[in-house]
N, CA, C and O atoms as CSV, one atom per row, in Angstrom:
chain,resi,resn,atom,element,x,y,z
A,1,UNK,N,N,82.239,51.651,52.603
A,1,UNK,CA,C,81.569,51.398,53.541
A,1,UNK,C,C,80.782,52.464,53.522
A,1,UNK,O,O,81.061,53.470,52.869
A,2,UNK,N,N,79.303,52.289,54.526
A,2,UNK,CA,C,78.384,52.906,54.631
A,2,UNK,C,C,78.567,53.553,55.996
A,2,UNK,O,O,78.653,52.739,56.916
A,3,UNK,N,N,78.645,54.843,56.331
A,3,UNK,CA,C,78.625,55.397,57.905
A,3,UNK,C,C,77.717,56.088,57.823
A,3,UNK,O,O,77.846,57.217,57.350
A,4,UNK,N,N,76.635,55.660,58.219
A,4,UNK,CA,C,74.869,56.060,58.546
A,4,UNK,C,C,75.309,57.883,59.479
A,4,UNK,O,O,76.038,58.018,60.462
A,5,UNK,N,N,74.690,58.802,58.848
A,5,UNK,CA,C,74.755,59.800,59.554
A,5,UNK,C,C,74.606,60.204,61.205
A,5,UNK,O,O,75.386,60.442,62.126
A,6,UNK,N,N,73.124,60.137,61.016
A,6,UNK,CA,C,72.823,59.789,62.070
A,6,UNK,C,C,71.567,58.683,62.799
A,6,UNK,O,O,70.362,58.933,62.815
A,7,UNK,N,N,72.201,57.481,63.349
A,7,UNK,CA,C,71.567,56.424,64.532
A,7,UNK,C,C,70.402,56.739,64.838
A,7,UNK,O,O,70.444,57.050,66.028
A,8,UNK,N,N,69.248,56.854,64.407
A,8,UNK,CA,C,67.990,57.366,65.185
A,8,UNK,C,C,67.494,56.022,66.290
A,8,UNK,O,O,66.881,56.072,67.357
A,9,UNK,N,N,67.912,55.139,65.708
A,9,UNK,CA,C,67.321,54.034,66.493
A,9,UNK,C,C,68.338,53.541,67.639
A,9,UNK,O,O,67.922,53.056,68.691
A,10,UNK,N,N,69.105,53.632,67.476
A,10,UNK,CA,C,70.275,53.877,68.974
A,10,UNK,C,C,69.958,55.062,69.846
A,10,UNK,O,O,69.933,54.899,71.066
A,11,UNK,N,N,69.699,56.309,69.285
A,11,UNK,CA,C,69.176,57.216,69.686
A,11,UNK,C,C,68.077,56.906,70.854
A,11,UNK,O,O,68.093,57.262,72.032
A,12,UNK,N,N,67.140,56.146,70.158
A,12,UNK,CA,C,65.304,56.219,70.603
A,12,UNK,C,C,65.677,54.870,71.548
A,12,UNK,O,O,64.791,54.710,72.388
A,13,UNK,N,N,66.528,54.063,71.621
A,13,UNK,CA,C,66.848,52.798,72.885
A,13,UNK,C,C,67.022,53.904,73.716
A,13,UNK,O,O,66.280,53.997,74.693
A,14,UNK,N,N,67.757,54.648,73.535
A,14,UNK,CA,C,68.010,55.462,75.456
A,14,UNK,C,C,67.273,56.263,75.732
A,14,UNK,O,O,67.353,56.899,76.782
A,15,UNK,N,N,66.446,56.415,74.926
A,15,UNK,CA,C,65.391,57.534,75.288
A,15,UNK,C,C,63.855,57.170,75.153
A,15,UNK,O,O,62.790,57.773,75.022
A,16,UNK,N,N,64.399,55.593,75.275
A,16,UNK,CA,C,62.127,55.068,74.508
A,16,UNK,C,C,61.854,54.912,75.302
A,16,UNK,O,O,60.676,55.218,75.116
A,17,UNK,N,N,61.913,54.522,76.695
A,17,UNK,CA,C,60.475,54.914,78.337
A,17,UNK,C,C,60.326,56.372,78.400
A,17,UNK,O,O,59.179,56.778,78.589
A,18,UNK,N,N,60.908,56.911,78.324
A,18,UNK,CA,C,60.673,58.522,78.559
A,18,UNK,C,C,59.536,58.661,77.479
A,18,UNK,O,O,58.434,59.078,77.837
A,19,UNK,N,N,59.748,58.362,76.317
A,19,UNK,CA,C,58.929,59.304,75.309
A,19,UNK,C,C,57.592,57.907,74.913
A,19,UNK,O,O,56.838,57.952,73.941
A,20,UNK,N,N,57.619,56.918,75.835
A,20,UNK,CA,C,56.711,55.938,75.804
A,20,UNK,C,C,55.465,56.477,77.002
A,20,UNK,O,O,54.235,56.476,77.049
A,21,UNK,N,N,56.379,56.831,77.720
A,21,UNK,CA,C,55.246,57.516,78.745
A,21,UNK,C,C,54.892,58.504,78.830
A,21,UNK,O,O,54.075,58.745,79.719
A,22,UNK,N,N,55.388,59.668,77.848
A,22,UNK,CA,C,55.260,60.905,77.505
A,22,UNK,C,C,53.543,60.295,76.880
A,22,UNK,O,O,52.491,60.392,77.511
A,23,UNK,N,N,53.673,59.859,75.889
A,23,UNK,CA,C,53.143,59.674,75.016
A,23,UNK,C,C,51.664,58.796,75.111
A,23,UNK,O,O,50.587,58.939,74.532
A,24,UNK,N,N,52.134,57.867,76.083
A,24,UNK,CA,C,50.886,57.096,76.679
A,24,UNK,C,C,50.330,58.251,77.823
A,24,UNK,O,O,49.138,58.191,78.124
A,25,UNK,N,N,51.096,59.184,78.390
A,25,UNK,CA,C,49.911,60.603,79.122
A,25,UNK,C,C,49.224,61.198,78.445
A,25,UNK,O,O,48.101,61.451,78.882
A,26,UNK,N,N,49.639,61.726,76.955
A,26,UNK,CA,C,48.739,62.095,76.641
A,26,UNK,C,C,47.205,61.646,75.972
A,26,UNK,O,O,46.058,62.088,75.910
A,27,UNK,N,N,48.042,60.404,75.500
A,27,UNK,CA,C,46.818,59.440,75.094
A,27,UNK,C,C,45.736,58.634,76.107
A,27,UNK,O,O,44.865,57.898,75.643
A,28,UNK,N,N,45.910,58.877,77.592
A,28,UNK,CA,C,45.267,58.990,78.468
A,28,UNK,C,C,44.656,59.534,78.747
A,28,UNK,O,O,43.568,59.187,79.207
A,29,UNK,N,N,45.155,60.965,78.571
A,29,UNK,CA,C,44.298,62.869,78.667
A,29,UNK,C,C,43.433,63.230,77.350
A,29,UNK,O,O,42.765,64.263,77.401
A,30,UNK,N,N,43.398,62.402,76.105
A,30,UNK,CA,C,42.640,62.993,75.202
A,30,UNK,C,C,43.059,64.420,74.814
A,30,UNK,O,O,42.592,65.160,73.948
A,31,UNK,N,N,44.007,64.600,75.637
A,31,UNK,CA,C,44.255,66.012,75.042
A,31,UNK,C,C,45.447,66.838,74.314
A,31,UNK,O,O,46.285,67.669,74.667
A,32,UNK,N,N,44.953,65.932,72.675
A,32,UNK,CA,C,45.438,66.272,72.149
A,32,UNK,C,C,45.978,67.763,70.970
A,32,UNK,O,O,46.797,67.771,70.051
A,33,UNK,N,N,45.145,68.807,71.500
A,33,UNK,CA,C,44.906,70.228,71.076
A,33,UNK,C,C,44.353,70.702,72.594
A,33,UNK,O,O,43.387,70.543,73.339
A,34,UNK,N,N,45.982,71.575,72.507
A,34,UNK,CA,C,46.160,72.960,73.633
A,34,UNK,C,C,45.561,72.197,74.898
A,34,UNK,O,O,44.781,72.671,75.724
A,35,UNK,N,N,45.993,71.157,74.875
A,35,UNK,CA,C,46.293,70.225,76.408
A,35,UNK,C,C,47.755,71.158,76.756
A,35,UNK,O,O,48.427,71.959,76.106
A,36,UNK,N,N,47.867,70.306,78.799
A,36,UNK,CA,C,48.832,70.919,79.021
A,36,UNK,C,C,49.492,70.798,78.163
A,36,UNK,O,O,49.502,71.786,77.430
A,37,UNK,N,N,50.384,69.638,77.729
A,37,UNK,CA,C,51.924,69.073,77.227
A,37,UNK,C,C,52.305,70.210,76.016
A,37,UNK,O,O,53.312,70.841,75.696
A,38,UNK,N,N,50.975,70.102,75.558
A,38,UNK,CA,C,51.128,71.489,74.204
A,38,UNK,C,C,51.895,72.164,74.812
A,38,UNK,O,O,53.111,72.316,74.697
A,39,UNK,N,N,50.528,72.950,76.064
A,39,UNK,CA,C,51.494,74.715,77.308
A,39,UNK,C,C,52.593,74.130,77.186
A,39,UNK,O,O,53.278,74.430,76.208
A,40,UNK,N,N,53.053,73.193,78.073
A,40,UNK,CA,C,54.369,72.537,78.496
A,40,UNK,C,C,55.223,72.966,77.278
A,40,UNK,O,O,55.874,74.005,77.164
A,41,UNK,N,N,55.109,72.114,76.531
A,41,UNK,CA,C,56.295,72.157,75.114
A,41,UNK,C,C,56.317,74.309,75.147
A,41,UNK,O,O,57.159,75.007,75.713
A,42,UNK,N,N,55.092,74.786,74.338
A,42,UNK,CA,C,55.348,75.869,74.242
A,42,UNK,C,C,56.068,77.064,74.923
A,42,UNK,O,O,56.622,78.096,74.544
A,43,UNK,N,N,55.811,76.461,76.079
A,43,UNK,CA,C,56.267,77.334,77.503
A,43,UNK,C,C,57.750,76.913,77.278
A,43,UNK,O,O,58.550,77.818,77.039
A,44,UNK,N,N,58.221,75.544,77.335
A,44,UNK,CA,C,59.663,74.952,77.362
A,44,UNK,C,C,60.910,75.919,75.899
A,44,UNK,O,O,62.061,76.349,75.824
A,45,UNK,N,N,59.610,75.795,74.985
A,45,UNK,CA,C,60.075,76.034,73.464
A,45,UNK,C,C,60.652,78.049,73.601
A,45,UNK,O,O,61.717,78.627,73.387
A,46,UNK,N,N,59.395,78.463,74.016
A,46,UNK,CA,C,60.055,79.958,74.528
A,46,UNK,C,C,61.090,80.377,75.128
A,46,UNK,O,O,61.835,81.194,74.587
A,47,UNK,N,N,61.374,79.773,76.650
A,47,UNK,CA,C,62.803,79.490,77.264
A,47,UNK,C,C,63.739,79.120,76.923
A,47,UNK,O,O,64.818,79.226,77.505
A,48,UNK,N,N,63.503,78.562,75.819
A,48,UNK,CA,C,65.060,77.915,74.750
A,48,UNK,C,C,65.494,78.770,74.256
A,48,UNK,O,O,66.712,78.953,74.271
A,49,UNK,N,N,64.654,79.584,73.652
A,49,UNK,CA,C,64.346,80.474,72.783
A,49,UNK,C,C,64.761,81.753,72.916
A,49,UNK,O,O,65.185,82.444,71.990
A,50,UNK,N,N,64.614,82.203,74.439
A,50,UNK,CA,C,64.321,83.730,75.122
A,50,UNK,C,C,63.506,84.796,74.375
A,50,UNK,O,O,63.780,85.891,73.884
A,51,UNK,N,N,62.789,84.314,74.444
A,51,UNK,CA,C,61.032,84.567,73.530
A,51,UNK,C,C,60.194,85.172,74.752
A,51,UNK,O,O,60.682,85.294,75.876
A,52,UNK,N,N,59.006,85.506,74.454
A,52,UNK,CA,C,58.401,85.724,75.487
A,52,UNK,C,C,57.308,84.753,75.444
A,52,UNK,O,O,56.573,84.629,76.424
A,53,UNK,N,N,57.048,83.667,73.799
A,53,UNK,CA,C,55.933,82.649,73.447
A,53,UNK,C,C,56.538,82.246,72.962
A,53,UNK,O,O,57.408,82.848,72.333
A,54,UNK,N,N,56.371,80.776,73.000
A,54,UNK,CA,C,56.690,79.592,72.037
A,54,UNK,C,C,55.185,79.151,71.620
A,54,UNK,O,O,54.353,79.011,72.517
A,55,UNK,N,N,54.775,78.898,70.052
A,55,UNK,CA,C,53.614,78.725,69.010
A,55,UNK,C,C,53.821,77.030,68.938
A,55,UNK,O,O,54.580,76.582,68.078
A,56,UNK,N,N,53.264,76.302,69.677
A,56,UNK,CA,C,53.218,74.517,68.744
A,56,UNK,C,C,51.723,75.032,67.327
A,56,UNK,O,O,50.583,75.455,67.521
A,57,UNK,N,N,52.306,74.794,66.309
A,57,UNK,CA,C,51.468,74.242,65.298
A,57,UNK,C,C,51.315,73.134,65.020
A,57,UNK,O,O,51.596,72.433,65.992
A,58,UNK,N,N,50.747,72.088,63.471
A,58,UNK,CA,C,50.816,71.381,63.738
A,58,UNK,C,C,51.313,70.741,62.299
A,58,UNK,O,O,50.881,69.656,61.909
A,59,UNK,N,N,52.098,71.388,61.685
A,59,UNK,CA,C,53.468,71.325,61.225
A,59,UNK,C,C,54.120,72.095,60.470
A,59,UNK,O,O,53.514,73.121,60.160
A,60,UNK,N,N,55.571,71.919,59.886
A,60,UNK,CA,C,56.281,72.633,59.345
A,60,UNK,C,C,55.965,73.707,58.434
A,60,UNK,O,O,56.686,74.705,58.434
A,61,UNK,N,N,55.080,73.631,57.742
A,61,UNK,CA,C,53.927,73.956,56.482
A,61,UNK,C,C,53.599,75.125,57.556
A,61,UNK,O,O,54.229,76.181,57.618
A,62,UNK,N,N,52.741,74.843,58.217
A,62,UNK,CA,C,51.686,76.048,59.315
A,62,UNK,C,C,53.140,76.895,59.449
A,62,UNK,O,O,53.373,78.003,58.965
A,63,UNK,N,N,54.091,76.012,60.283
A,63,UNK,CA,C,54.909,77.201,60.889
A,63,UNK,C,C,55.410,78.566,59.919
A,63,UNK,O,O,55.343,79.783,60.090
A,64,UNK,N,N,55.879,77.793,58.954
A,64,UNK,CA,C,56.819,78.858,57.804
A,64,UNK,C,C,55.352,79.360,57.272
A,64,UNK,O,O,55.539,79.988,56.230
A,65,UNK,N,N,54.264,79.321,57.536
A,65,UNK,CA,C,53.176,80.895,56.648
A,65,UNK,C,C,52.963,81.128,58.420
A,65,UNK,O,O,53.926,81.878,58.580
A,66,UNK,N,N,52.563,81.033,59.342
A,66,UNK,CA,C,52.302,82.308,60.414
A,66,UNK,C,C,53.757,82.756,60.937
A,66,UNK,O,O,53.865,83.323,62.025
A,67,UNK,N,N,55.026,82.443,60.010
A,67,UNK,CA,C,55.904,83.569,60.092
A,67,UNK,C,C,56.291,84.164,58.598
A,67,UNK,O,O,57.351,84.707,58.289
A,68,UNK,N,N,55.482,83.988,58.004
A,68,UNK,CA,C,55.437,84.639,56.856
A,68,UNK,C,C,54.016,85.634,57.040
A,68,UNK,O,O,54.056,86.823,56.726
A,69,UNK,N,N,53.156,85.188,57.416
A,69,UNK,CA,C,52.040,86.517,57.692
A,69,UNK,C,C,52.294,87.256,59.139
A,69,UNK,O,O,51.643,88.285,59.318
A,70,UNK,N,N,53.213,86.812,60.231
A,70,UNK,CA,C,53.966,87.724,61.016
A,70,UNK,C,C,54.434,88.751,60.199
A,70,UNK,O,O,53.791,89.789,60.357
A,71,UNK,N,N,55.374,88.824,59.344
A,71,UNK,CA,C,55.958,90.038,58.798
A,71,UNK,C,C,55.255,90.521,57.543
A,71,UNK,O,O,55.875,91.021,56.605
A,72,UNK,N,N,53.960,90.357,57.559
A,72,UNK,CA,C,53.300,90.726,56.567
A,72,UNK,C,C,53.542,90.327,54.970
A,72,UNK,O,O,53.395,91.209,54.123
A,73,UNK,N,N,53.862,89.172,54.635
A,73,UNK,CA,C,54.317,88.846,53.809
A,73,UNK,C,C,52.734,87.981,53.117
A,73,UNK,O,O,52.775,87.389,52.038
């Protein structure tokens, strides 16, 4: 028997209308970089992590690079 670790399809089905609406908002605004949704995400991440700032980057690699640069590596 194959038991999936995570059923992303089932999870997506429960929140698909919210995701699709958010994507449509970004597409309509054409603000893919430094737009209001990015700012909102950064603020929510900062609040979630109990820090002053959250910084959105384009990839996990950029996130690792930024973290290493911040500690002078």
